[in-house]
N, C-alpha and C positions, 0 to 999 in steps of 0.2 A: 710661176715665181714668187720666192716669198718674201715679205718686207720686214723690217725692224721698227717696233715702235716702244718709246718709252710712257710709261704707265705713270703717273704721280696721284698718289692714294690721299685724301685726308679725313680726320675725322674717323666715323665708324669703318669705313673702308680700311684704314691703315688698322686700326684695332682687328678686322677679320683677316686681313691678309698676314699680320705681323710685322709688315714693313711700310715704308712709306712712297716706295718707289719699285717698280718691276719691268723688266723688259720681256715682252713679246715677239716671237716670230709667229705672224700670221701668212696666208695667202694675200694677194693682191685683193682688198675687200673693202667696204663702207664700214662706216661708224658702227650699226648695228652688229654686223659680224666679229667685229672686236671685241663688242663688248659681250657677245655670247662667250667668246673663246676664255675671254675674263674671267666671268662669270664659274665657268667649270672649274678655274684653280680655288674657288671657295669652297669651305666646306657646303655641304648640300644644304646645311639647315639656313646657312647664311646668305644663299642666294637669293633668296627673296630680299633681303637688302637692298641688292642692288635692281632686278629684275622683278617688278610687280609682278605678280605671279595670275592676276585677273587680266591685267592688260598685254603681258607680255610686252613690256616696254621698263626701260631704264629712267625715262624723263621722269615721272611722277616721284622717284628717291634722290634722282641723282642730277647736279647742274653738271654739264658735260662740257669742257673745253678742248678745243683741238688748236696747237700752238695758240692757246692765250684768247682765242675767240670761241664763244657759244656757239655750239651746233647748231642753233635753232634761226641765228645770224647766215647760216651757210645753209646746207642742204637738208637739214636734221639728220635723222640715221641714216640715211641714204648720202650723208657727205664721206667722199673717196678719203681714202688714208694713202698716207704716200710713207716712203721707205725714210727714217728718222724723224715722222712726226712725234709731237707730244701729247697725249691727252691725257686732260686732268678731273678727276672726278670727285666733286666737292657733295656731301650729303646734304640732301633737302631736312630740313626738320619740319617735323608733323606736329600742330599740337592737337589734343583734341579734349 
């Protein structure tokens, strides 16, 4: 069974994708799987901006909302995603 989700991209993620919103069709899955599918749509050199290559985790680089709620308030990357859900990716700015 496939589900359809809408992804809103803000900041640098919008620049990478060249759009502010895109639709994904994925197998019934959790947030981690959806983020992996999304990352494959980014140019290879830009994937590390979404998923930290050392941790294999998007959370150091992005605040991830599912239907307006931050996923850490849900079940983190294991949060189940349902048909029609909206995912918002907000880049985290790192200083140095």
